[in-house]
N, C-alpha and C positions, 0 to 999 in steps of 0.2 A: 585433712587439708584438701581443699578443692581449688582448682584453677578455673578462672572464668575465661572462656574463649569468645572473642568478639567475632561476630559474623560480618565480614566486610562485603559491601556491595561493590563489585568491580566498576571502575570508572568507565563511563561510556566513551566510545571512540567517536561518537557522532557529535557534530557541531551545528548541523542544520538538517533540513529535510526537504524532500520533493515528493509530490503525490501525482501519480498517473491514474486519474479517475476513469471509471468505466465510461462516463460521459465524454471525456476527451478522446478515449480510445475509439469509441464509435464514430467520432467526427473525423478521424484521420486514417481509419482502417477500412479497407473494402468490406462490404457487407458479408461476403462469403466467409470471412474470417471472424465473424462475431460469435464467438463461443467462449465459455468460461475458461476451458483449458488453454486456448490460444491467447486469451487476454492475460492469464496468469504467466504463461511462458514469455510473452512479449515484454512484460514488466521486468522479469528476471534479466532478459537480454538488454533492455533499456537501462537498467541499473548499472550495467557494466561500463556505461559511458561516463560514469561519475566516480569520483574518488570514494574510498572507504569511509571517509568522514561524513558522507551524506547518507542519512537514513532515507531509503527509497521505499515509499509506501504505495500500495494499491488498495482499491476497494475490495472488501471481502464480498464478492458477488455470490448471492445464494440462489438467485433465480432470475433468468432473463424473462422479462414481462412483455417484450416486443422487440422488433428489429428496426433499426434505422437503415434505410436503403441508401447507401453511399451515392452521393452525386446528384441527388434530386433537387438541389438548390435551396432546400429548407434547412433551418438550423437543427442541430442534433437535439434529441430529447434524451433524458435519462431513462432508459427503458430496462431497468433492472432493480431488483430488491437487493439491498446491501446490509451488511451487519458489521460495521466498523471498518478497520483497516488492518492490513498485514504488512509487516516489514519483509520485503522480498528477499533480503539478505539472510535473515535469521529465521523467518517463519513465525515470529512472535505476533500474536493478535492483539489489537488495541480496540477498545470501545470508543465511541464518539465522545464520551464525557466521563469524568470521574477518575477513579484510581488507575484505570488502564490507559490513561492518556499518554500518548507517545512523547508529549512535551517533557514529561518527567525523565525520559531516557536520553534527552538531548542536552549536551553540555554539562552533564553531571560530572563533577571533578572529585 
């Protein structure tokens, strides 16, 4: 006699999401703070401003390809290579498309 055990996927606590991109970060942060560790930590701190129901994502920056010099009057450029997104609350990585999409983890009941 065998018993079947169902593997339940826990319901997501998220109902929506916000993304703080590297592009946005460069545009609002002084140039001397443009580093991957500072960006990652600032996203963790920024996420604390929102309720736990908000999935807070950041770009997974793999390499800075240039620097935006804060305050020069020109629009910010995306000066980094990225590889998807990371949920700053859980550390879970998401691809840009496909099975790893973060939309599948939002609002799942």
